[in-house]
Phi, psi and omega in degrees: 000135179236132180244137175232111179274134178290142176275343185246344182228157177280064184228156175223120175272120181247127175252117180262142174242130178260112185292157182303323182293333175279320178297318179049044177082003180294154182258352184223132177211154178206178175235136178230142181188190181300331184285345179228023178067024182060032180277114183291345181258353187289325185227076179291149179267154171265131180252119179229122178052043175081001178239132181256145175219151179210136179250140180224134175266121184242152174292129180282167178097005179207175177249157182226141172271146179198168172212157171276145178238120183254128181055029176073001185219335182263118183262126184229146174278159179271118178295345179259012181299152177293326176193184181223155178220142178296145177242176185287356181261010180078015180240201177226156173248151174284154177236132169249128183260112181255028172265148182278000000 
């Protein structure tokens, strides 16, 4: 995960990478979270040479829950997440911290 904080706006551009072992040869991946209403179609990833990446511009000053979505149905946590939090499904969500 790579974060770039804007010098002029309260924003943080976060580039997430979905590793090959999570993709497992899948052709479709995305990121869903609090920042897009958990919409699996809102932020599709680009897959190049078996690694997927997706960039999202987030409001800085807070943290966001998210998960990777593989093939529109398999939900996976980010091994590079800043932290994790339990969710209502008995699993955990990844956390990206956009506070400085």
